[in-house]
C-alpha positions in Angstrom: 0.0 0.0 0.0 1.2 3.4 -0.8 -0.3 6.1 1.3 1.0 8.3 4.1 -0.2 10.8 6.7 1.0 14.4 6.5 0.9 17.4 8.7 -0.8 20.7 8.0 2.7 22.2 7.5 3.5 19.7 4.8 0.1 20.3 3.2 0.8 24.0 3.1 4.1 23.2 1.3 2.3 21.0 -1.2 -0.3 23.7 -1.8 2.5 26.0 -3.0 2.9 23.6 -6.0 0.6 23.8 -9.0 0.3 20.0 -9.3 -1.4 19.2 -6.0 -4.9 17.7 -6.0 -6.6 18.4 -2.7 -9.8 16.5 -2.0 -12.3 17.4 0.7 -14.3 14.3 1.8 -16.7 16.2 4.1 -20.4 16.9 3.6 -21.5 19.2 0.9 -22.7 21.7 3.5 -19.4 21.7 5.4 -17.5 22.1 2.1 -19.8 25.0 1.0 -19.5 26.7 4.4 -15.7 26.5 4.5 -12.9 24.5 3.0 -9.2 24.6 2.4 -8.6 26.9 -0.6 -8.2 24.9 -3.8 -9.9 21.8 -2.6 -12.4 19.9 -4.6 -15.2 18.0 -2.9 -15.7 14.2 -3.3 -18.4 12.3 -1.4 -16.5 10.0 0.9 -19.0 7.2 0.4 -18.4 7.1 -3.3 -14.8 8.3 -3.3 -13.2 5.0 -4.3 -15.5 4.5 -7.3 -15.5 8.1 -8.4 -11.7 8.7 -7.9 -10.7 7.5 -11.5 -13.2 10.0 -13.0 -11.8 12.8 -10.8 -8.3 12.0 -12.0 -9.4 11.9 -15.6 -11.1 15.4 -15.2 -7.9 16.7 -13.5 -5.8 15.4 -16.4 -8.1 16.9 -19.0 -8.0 20.3 -17.3 -4.2 20.4 -16.5 -2.7 18.2 -19.3 -1.1 16.1 -16.6 -1.9 14.0 -13.6 -1.3 15.5 -10.2 2.1 14.9 -8.5 0.5 15.0 -5.1 -3.0 13.9 -4.0 -4.1 14.8 -0.5 -7.3 13.8 1.1 -8.9 15.4 4.2 -12.1 15.1 6.2 -13.2 16.7 9.5 -10.7 15.0 11.9 -8.6 12.7 9.7 -10.3 9.3 10.2 -12.4 9.1 7.1 -9.5 10.4 4.9 -7.2 7.8 6.4 -9.6 5.0 5.6 -10.2 6.4 2.1 -6.4 6.8 1.5 -5.9 3.1 2.5 -8.7 2.0 0.2 -7.3 4.0 -2.7 -3.7 2.8 -2.0 -4.9 -0.9 -2.1 -6.1 0.0 -5.7 -2.7 1.3 -6.6 -3.0 5.0 -6.1 -0.4 7.0 -4.2 -2.3 9.4 -1.9 -1.9 11.2 1.4 -4.2 11.9 4.3 -4.1 15.1 6.3 -3.4 14.3 10.0 -6.2 15.9 12.1 -8.2 16.9 9.0 -9.8 20.2 8.5 -10.1 20.9 12.2 -6.3 20.7 12.7 -5.6 22.7 9.5 -8.1 25.3 10.6 -6.6 25.4 14.1 -9.6 23.9 16.0 -8.3 20.4 16.6 -9.0 18.9 20.0 -6.0 17.5 21.7 
């Protein structure tokens, strides 16, 4: 399996690069209320089946596949499970440790 967990600091470094695909796995209302800039929303319940289509759309829009793929959810649990499920299928992905709450600075210790 090829996935890893990254910190919000590492995410911010990746976001400085043009070839990072950031995927928000939270609910539509949470995403619409606030999300990490540049993130696209993907329903976590269909993430594995819809991921190939998302990559195809990214490639069509950017003429290349993303160099970095980072998933996040509210607290990091769903994105970790989704990262594992995608890695089993051969994708190289990352999960944001602590999710949106940690990135936003509201993580509970």
